[in-house]
ZASERO-367372 format. One record per residue (C-alpha): chain; z, x, y. Coordinates in steps of 0.1 Angstrom, whole numbers. Layout:
<node chaine="A" z="Z" x="X" y="Y"/>
...
END
This chain:
<node chaine="A" z="-1133" x="-50" y="538"/>
<node chaine="A" z="-1113" x="-22" y="536"/>
<node chaine="A" z="-1121" x="10" y="519"/>
<node chaine="A" z="-1105" x="15" y="485"/>
<node chaine="A" z="-1093" x="46" y="465"/>
<node chaine="A" z="-1103" x="54" y="431"/>
<node chaine="A" z="-1069" x="40" y="421"/>
<node chaine="A" z="-1071" x="8" y="438"/>
<node chaine="A" z="-1101" x="5" y="418"/>
<node chaine="A" z="-1094" x="12" y="391"/>
<node chaine="A" z="-1060" x="-5" y="392"/>
<node chaine="A" z="-1082" x="-40" y="404"/>
<node chaine="A" z="-1101" x="-36" y="368"/>
<node chaine="A" z="-1070" x="-34" y="348"/>
<node chaine="A" z="-1070" x="-62" y="316"/>
<node chaine="A" z="-1037" x="-70" y="325"/>
<node chaine="A" z="-1017" x="-87" y="348"/>
<node chaine="A" z="-980" x="-79" y="353"/>
<node chaine="A" z="-952" x="-98" y="356"/>
<node chaine="A" z="-944" x="-83" y="393"/>
<node chaine="A" z="-983" x="-91" y="399"/>
<node chaine="A" z="-979" x="-124" y="389"/>
<node chaine="A" z="-945" x="-133" y="403"/>
<node chaine="A" z="-959" x="-120" y="443"/>
<node chaine="A" z="-988" x="-140" y="432"/>
<node chaine="A" z="-967" x="-168" y="430"/>
<node chaine="A" z="-945" x="-165" y="464"/>
<node chaine="A" z="-973" x="-156" y="482"/>
<node chaine="A" z="-988" x="-186" y="476"/>
<node chaine="A" z="-956" x="-206" y="482"/>
<node chaine="A" z="-940" x="-191" y="513"/>
<node chaine="A" z="-951" x="-206" y="548"/>
<node chaine="A" z="-964" x="-173" y="560"/>
<node chaine="A" z="-978" x="-189" y="597"/>
<node chaine="A" z="-946" x="-212" y="605"/>
<node chaine="A" z="-924" x="-182" y="595"/>
<node chaine="A" z="-945" x="-160" y="616"/>
<node chaine="A" z="-941" x="-180" y="649"/>
<node chaine="A" z="-908" x="-177" y="644"/>
<node chaine="A" z="-905" x="-143" y="648"/>
<node chaine="A" z="-934" x="-139" y="671"/>
<node chaine="A" z="-917" x="-144" y="707"/>
<node chaine="A" z="-891" x="-114" y="701"/>
<node chaine="A" z="-921" x="-92" y="681"/>
<node chaine="A" z="-928" x="-63" y="696"/>
<node chaine="A" z="-962" x="-68" y="719"/>
<node chaine="A" z="-992" x="-42" y="718"/>
<node chaine="A" z="-996" x="-21" y="751"/>
<node chaine="A" z="-1005" x="16" y="753"/>
<node chaine="A" z="-983" x="34" y="739"/>
<node chaine="A" z="-975" x="33" y="699"/>
<node chaine="A" z="-987" x="2" y="687"/>
<node chaine="A" z="-961" x="-18" y="666"/>
<node chaine="A" z="-973" x="-23" y="626"/>
<node chaine="A" z="-988" x="-60" y="620"/>
<node chaine="A" z="-956" x="-87" y="623"/>
<node chaine="A" z="-972" x="-100" y="587"/>
<node chaine="A" z="-972" x="-68" y="568"/>
<node chaine="A" z="-930" x="-60" y="584"/>
<node chaine="A" z="-924" x="-94" y="570"/>
<node chaine="A" z="-934" x="-95" y="535"/>
<node chaine="A" z="-920" x="-58" y="530"/>
<node chaine="A" z="-886" x="-78" y="543"/>
<node chaine="A" z="-892" x="-104" y="517"/>
<node chaine="A" z="-900" x="-81" y="490"/>
<node chaine="A" z="-868" x="-59" y="500"/>
<node chaine="A" z="-848" x="-90" y="489"/>
<node chaine="A" z="-868" x="-97" y="453"/>
<node chaine="A" z="-865" x="-64" y="442"/>
<node chaine="A" z="-830" x="-54" y="455"/>
<node chaine="A" z="-843" x="-23" y="485"/>
<node chaine="A" z="-828" x="-5" y="505"/>
<node chaine="A" z="-848" x="7" y="538"/>
<node chaine="A" z="-853" x="43" y="521"/>
<node chaine="A" z="-866" x="31" y="484"/>
<node chaine="A" z="-888" x="1" y="501"/>
<node chaine="A" z="-907" x="32" y="521"/>
<node chaine="A" z="-910" x="49" y="486"/>
<node chaine="A" z="-922" x="15" y="464"/>
<node chaine="A" z="-946" x="7" y="487"/>
<node chaine="A" z="-961" x="45" y="477"/>
<node chaine="A" z="-951" x="41" y="442"/>
<node chaine="A" z="-965" x="4" y="434"/>
<node chaine="A" z="-999" x="-11" y="438"/>
<node chaine="A" z="-993" x="-48" y="430"/>
<node chaine="A" z="-964" x="-40" y="462"/>
<node chaine="A" z="-992" x="-21" y="485"/>
<node chaine="A" z="-1013" x="-52" y="477"/>
<node chaine="A" z="-987" x="-82" y="486"/>
<node chaine="A" z="-981" x="-59" y="519"/>
<node chaine="A" z="-1021" x="-56" y="526"/>
<node chaine="A" z="-1019" x="-19" y="528"/>
<node chaine="A" z="-1047" x="5" y="518"/>
<node chaine="A" z="-1037" x="37" y="514"/>
<node chaine="A" z="-1071" x="55" y="524"/>
<node chaine="A" z="-1070" x="32" y="560"/>
<node chaine="A" z="-1031" x="18" y="571"/>
<node chaine="A" z="-1000" x="32" y="577"/>
<node chaine="A" z="-968" x="26" y="554"/>
<node chaine="A" z="-941" x="16" y="571"/>
<node chaine="A" z="-913" x="42" y="573"/>
<node chaine="A" z="-883" x="37" y="563"/>
<node chaine="A" z="-867" x="36" y="608"/>
<node chaine="A" z="-898" x="10" y="610"/>
<node chaine="A" z="-886" x="-9" y="583"/>
<node chaine="A" z="-850" x="-12" y="595"/>
<node chaine="A" z="-860" x="-16" y="632"/>
<node chaine="A" z="-876" x="-51" y="613"/>
<node chaine="A" z="-845" x="-57" y="594"/>
<node chaine="A" z="-822" x="-57" y="626"/>
<node chaine="A" z="-847" x="-76" y="649"/>
<node chaine="A" z="-841" x="-107" y="625"/>
<node chaine="A" z="-807" x="-103" y="624"/>
<node chaine="A" z="-802" x="-98" y="666"/>
<node chaine="A" z="-815" x="-127" y="664"/>
<node chaine="A" z="-806" x="-151" y="639"/>
<node chaine="A" z="-841" x="-157" y="628"/>
<node chaine="A" z="-833" x="-156" y="592"/>
<node chaine="A" z="-808" x="-185" y="597"/>
<node chaine="A" z="-841" x="-203" y="612"/>
<node chaine="A" z="-862" x="-191" y="584"/>
<node chaine="A" z="-840" x="-209" y="565"/>
<node chaine="A" z="-836" x="-244" y="584"/>
<node chaine="A" z="-880" x="-241" y="584"/>
<node chaine="A" z="-879" x="-238" y="547"/>
<node chaine="A" z="-855" x="-264" y="544"/>
<node chaine="A" z="-868" x="-287" y="565"/>
<node chaine="A" z="-904" x="-280" y="545"/>
<node chaine="A" z="-886" x="-291" y="510"/>
<node chaine="A" z="-871" x="-321" y="530"/>
<node chaine="A" z="-909" x="-330" y="540"/>
<node chaine="A" z="-920" x="-325" y="505"/>
<node chaine="A" z="-890" x="-348" y="489"/>
<node chaine="A" z="-880" x="-319" y="468"/>
<node chaine="A" z="-848" x="-316" y="485"/>
<node chaine="A" z="-827" x="-353" y="484"/>
<node chaine="A" z="-796" x="-356" y="508"/>
<node chaine="A" z="-785" x="-382" y="481"/>
<node chaine="A" z="-756" x="-358" y="463"/>
<node chaine="A" z="-738" x="-326" y="468"/>
<node chaine="A" z="-730" x="-301" y="447"/>
<node chaine="A" z="-704" x="-276" y="462"/>
<node chaine="A" z="-696" x="-242" y="450"/>
<node chaine="A" z="-689" x="-205" y="458"/>
<node chaine="A" z="-698" x="-172" y="445"/>
<node chaine="A" z="-679" x="-137" y="450"/>
<node chaine="A" z="-700" x="-109" y="462"/>
<node chaine="A" z="-684" x="-76" y="461"/>
<node chaine="A" z="-680" x="-45" y="484"/>
<node chaine="A" z="-671" x="-13" y="476"/>
<node chaine="A" z="-634" x="-10" y="478"/>
<node chaine="A" z="-635" x="25" y="479"/>
<node chaine="A" z="-620" x="48" y="507"/>
<node chaine="A" z="-641" x="74" y="506"/>
<node chaine="A" z="-666" x="74" y="530"/>
<node chaine="A" z="-673" x="83" y="571"/>
<node chaine="A" z="-645" x="55" y="581"/>
<node chaine="A" z="-622" x="71" y="555"/>
<node chaine="A" z="-617" x="28" y="551"/>
<node chaine="A" z="-630" x="-2" y="532"/>
<node chaine="A" z="-648" x="-27" y="552"/>
<node chaine="A" z="-625" x="-47" y="576"/>
<node chaine="A" z="-642" x="-79" y="571"/>
<node chaine="A" z="-642" x="-84" y="536"/>
<node chaine="A" z="-611" x="-88" y="513"/>
<node chaine="A" z="-596" x="-92" y="482"/>
<node chaine="A" z="-599" x="-124" y="465"/>
<node chaine="A" z="-593" x="-138" y="430"/>
<node chaine="A" z="-620" x="-150" y="406"/>
<node chaine="A" z="-606" x="-179" y="379"/>
<node chaine="A" z="-568" x="-174" y="386"/>
<node chaine="A" z="-574" x="-141" y="368"/>
<node chaine="A" z="-595" x="-117" y="381"/>
<node chaine="A" z="-592" x="-101" y="413"/>
<node chaine="A" z="-624" x="-88" y="433"/>
<node chaine="A" z="-628" x="-72" y="467"/>
<node chaine="A" z="-657" x="-87" y="487"/>
<node chaine="A" z="-671" x="-117" y="507"/>
<node chaine="A" z="-679" x="-148" y="494"/>
<node chaine="A" z="-710" x="-175" y="497"/>
<node chaine="A" z="-700" x="-211" y="500"/>
<node chaine="A" z="-731" x="-231" y="494"/>
<node chaine="A" z="-740" x="-268" y="496"/>
<node chaine="A" z="-766" x="-284" y="473"/>
<node chaine="A" z="-786" x="-313" y="465"/>
<node chaine="A" z="-781" x="-326" y="431"/>
<node chaine="A" z="-813" x="-305" y="413"/>
<node chaine="A" z="-796" x="-275" y="429"/>
<node chaine="A" z="-814" x="-263" y="465"/>
<node chaine="A" z="-796" x="-247" y="492"/>
<node chaine="A" z="-791" x="-272" y="520"/>
<node chaine="A" z="-762" x="-252" y="536"/>
<node chaine="A" z="-745" x="-220" y="538"/>
<node chaine="A" z="-713" x="-207" y="548"/>
<node chaine="A" z="-699" x="-173" y="546"/>
<node chaine="A" z="-666" x="-155" y="545"/>
<node chaine="A" z="-639" x="-127" y="529"/>
<node chaine="A" z="-635" x="-133" y="491"/>
<node chaine="A" z="-598" x="-142" y="501"/>
<node chaine="A" z="-606" x="-175" y="520"/>
<node chaine="A" z="-602" x="-206" y="505"/>
<node chaine="A" z="-632" x="-225" y="488"/>
<node chaine="A" z="-615" x="-260" y="493"/>
<node chaine="A" z="-613" x="-255" y="534"/>
<node chaine="A" z="-648" x="-245" y="536"/>
<node chaine="A" z="-658" x="-282" y="523"/>
<node chaine="A" z="-665" x="-300" y="554"/>
<node chaine="A" z="-690" x="-275" y="565"/>
<node chaine="A" z="-707" x="-277" y="536"/>
<node chaine="A" z="-717" x="-316" y="539"/>
<node chaine="A" z="-749" x="-331" y="560"/>
<node chaine="A" z="-728" x="-365" y="558"/>
<node chaine="A" z="-755" x="-384" y="541"/>
<node chaine="A" z="-738" x="-378" y="511"/>
<node chaine="A" z="-729" x="-407" y="485"/>
<node chaine="A" z="-720" x="-386" y="457"/>
<node chaine="A" z="-700" x="-349" y="458"/>
<node chaine="A" z="-697" x="-329" y="427"/>
<node chaine="A" z="-675" x="-294" y="426"/>
<node chaine="A" z="-651" x="-280" y="403"/>
<node chaine="A" z="-615" x="-282" y="402"/>
<node chaine="A" z="-611" x="-258" y="430"/>
<node chaine="A" z="-624" x="-285" y="453"/>
<node chaine="A" z="-602" x="-314" y="436"/>
<node chaine="A" z="-577" x="-332" y="464"/>
<node chaine="A" z="-562" x="-364" y="461"/>
<node chaine="A" z="-566" x="-372" y="498"/>
<node chaine="A" z="-604" x="-364" y="499"/>
<node chaine="A" z="-609" x="-386" y="469"/>
<node chaine="A" z="-596" x="-417" y="485"/>
<node chaine="A" z="-608" x="-405" y="516"/>
<node chaine="A" z="-643" x="-406" y="502"/>
<node chaine="A" z="-638" x="-438" y="485"/>
<node chaine="A" z="-632" x="-454" y="515"/>
<node chaine="A" z="-667" x="-442" y="533"/>
<node chaine="A" z="-684" x="-452" y="500"/>
<node chaine="A" z="-691" x="-416" y="487"/>
<node chaine="A" z="-686" x="-414" y="449"/>
<node chaine="A" z="-660" x="-384" y="445"/>
<node chaine="A" z="-671" x="-367" y="411"/>
<node chaine="A" z="-652" x="-330" y="420"/>
<node chaine="A" z="-634" x="-322" y="387"/>
<node chaine="A" z="-599" x="-332" y="389"/>
<node chaine="A" z="-574" x="-303" y="379"/>
<node chaine="A" z="-537" x="-312" y="363"/>
<node chaine="A" z="-511" x="-320" y="387"/>
<node chaine="A" z="-491" x="-291" y="370"/>
<node chaine="A" z="-482" x="-271" y="337"/>
<node chaine="A" z="-458" x="-306" y="321"/>
<node chaine="A" z="-486" x="-328" y="336"/>
<node chaine="A" z="-518" x="-321" y="316"/>
<node chaine="A" z="-553" x="-340" y="321"/>
<node chaine="A" z="-560" x="-366" y="297"/>
<node chaine="A" z="-584" x="-363" y="270"/>
<node chaine="A" z="-603" x="-392" y="293"/>
<node chaine="A" z="-599" x="-372" y="323"/>
<node chaine="A" z="-612" x="-338" y="304"/>
<node chaine="A" z="-641" x="-360" y="291"/>
<node chaine="A" z="-648" x="-374" y="331"/>
<node chaine="A" z="-647" x="-331" y="339"/>
<node chaine="A" z="-671" x="-321" y="309"/>
<node chaine="A" z="-699" x="-351" y="318"/>
<node chaine="A" z="-694" x="-342" y="354"/>
<node chaine="A" z="-702" x="-303" y="347"/>
<node chaine="A" z="-734" x="-311" y="334"/>
<node chaine="A" z="-745" x="-318" y="374"/>
<node chaine="A" z="-724" x="-298" y="386"/>
<node chaine="A" z="-737" x="-270" y="372"/>
<node chaine="A" z="-770" x="-269" y="387"/>
<node chaine="A" z="-755" x="-260" y="420"/>
<node chaine="A" z="-751" x="-227" y="402"/>
<node chaine="A" z="-787" x="-223" y="396"/>
<node chaine="A" z="-794" x="-204" y="433"/>
<node chaine="A" z="-767" x="-184" y="427"/>
<node chaine="A" z="-787" x="-172" y="394"/>
<node chaine="A" z="-817" x="-157" y="412"/>
<node chaine="A" z="-803" x="-140" y="440"/>
<node chaine="A" z="-777" x="-124" y="419"/>
<node chaine="A" z="-790" x="-120" y="382"/>
<node chaine="A" z="-829" x="-124" y="393"/>
<node chaine="A" z="-829" x="-102" y="420"/>
<node chaine="A" z="-798" x="-82" y="419"/>
<node chaine="A" z="-776" x="-92" y="448"/>
<node chaine="A" z="-745" x="-88" y="434"/>
<node chaine="A" z="-729" x="-62" y="460"/>
<node chaine="A" z="-729" x="-60" y="497"/>
<node chaine="A" z="-753" x="-37" y="511"/>
<node chaine="A" z="-739" x="-33" y="543"/>
<node chaine="A" z="-707" x="-32" y="568"/>
<node chaine="A" z="-694" x="-70" y="580"/>
<node chaine="A" z="-699" x="-106" y="576"/>
<node chaine="A" z="-725" x="-108" y="599"/>
<node chaine="A" z="-756" x="-82" y="586"/>
<node chaine="A" z="-751" x="-97" y="548"/>
<node chaine="A" z="-750" x="-134" y="558"/>
<node chaine="A" z="-783" x="-126" y="577"/>
<node chaine="A" z="-794" x="-114" y="545"/>
<node chaine="A" z="-778" x="-147" y="525"/>
<node chaine="A" z="-796" x="-171" y="547"/>
<node chaine="A" z="-830" x="-151" y="537"/>
<node chaine="A" z="-826" x="-148" y="499"/>
<node chaine="A" z="-814" x="-188" y="495"/>
<node chaine="A" z="-843" x="-195" y="516"/>
<node chaine="A" z="-867" x="-175" y="491"/>
<node chaine="A" z="-847" x="-186" y="460"/>
<node chaine="A" z="-852" x="-224" y="474"/>
<node chaine="A" z="-891" x="-216" y="472"/>
<node chaine="A" z="-887" x="-198" y="440"/>
<node chaine="A" z="-869" x="-224" y="420"/>
<node chaine="A" z="-896" x="-250" y="431"/>
<node chaine="A" z="-930" x="-229" y="433"/>
<node chaine="A" z="-946" x="-247" y="404"/>
<node chaine="A" z="-947" x="-278" y="423"/>
<node chaine="A" z="-952" x="-262" y="456"/>
<node chaine="A" z="-986" x="-241" y="437"/>
<node chaine="A" z="-1016" x="-259" y="439"/>
<node chaine="A" z="-1031" x="-269" y="403"/>
<node chaine="A" z="-1056" x="-240" y="399"/>
<node chaine="A" z="-1031" x="-214" y="409"/>
<node chaine="A" z="-1005" x="-233" y="386"/>
<node chaine="A" z="-1037" x="-228" y="357"/>
<node chaine="A" z="-1044" x="-194" y="364"/>
<node chaine="A" z="-1010" x="-180" y="363"/>
END
């Protein structure tokens, strides 16, 4: 047992469970900690005679909280001093444990990026959900979203990020940044992620977003192709991509518009993960330069978003009732 501070003891006896505390409790119960630690352990620094490394699970928990609360490395260090619920989640007691500084937090993130461990975490979570029959492969929904990058050149490099480009959203609004392309199952759980600059064509990424066992394919009008429709029919795949008009002189018929509305009811589920990472967790702007670092972050965020979206079904019955 760790020696509690008076502040920690008072916090433990408070009468209210905060939303942050409840959220951290739920995620603590559904994240497969031991499996993820087994992925990282071969690459994590080993204890020797010099400075001892921070406990690996503590660093992993801090890294996950960075994603959930959209914290930079310095902000994550500050939050650990400010928030008792975050210290509890990380297993830190101020009287006995050292709070990792921003450099230590940065080094852990770089370790995950260097060894492409976030992609492995994403694959591990996807496999876990498949085993529990929560992620189904009968159909795929394809979609994409733009994540903004700073367009200003008033920085140390005096230039915009060369790996980010300007793309159009909804044929009207120009956005500078990167694009996250996802393939999800028909419930909205992400099974595939591809990243490009914002100018990349969405339909060209379609083959990379399929796992090959689909019996149905959904997507918005950006993915419509008559050639793809014919090929899908030949392979026994029901092509449910929203049709777009051939030109302005030949608009969609009333029947075609009705079909698009019916398909959109299912297709909209592909945006659930975007809602989680952008609206709930605040990932609307890239934090790092280049596609590689931001792609590594996206793999982590979509893995955690998948767990978040099915957390009620993963939580033990007593945990669900208690929360």
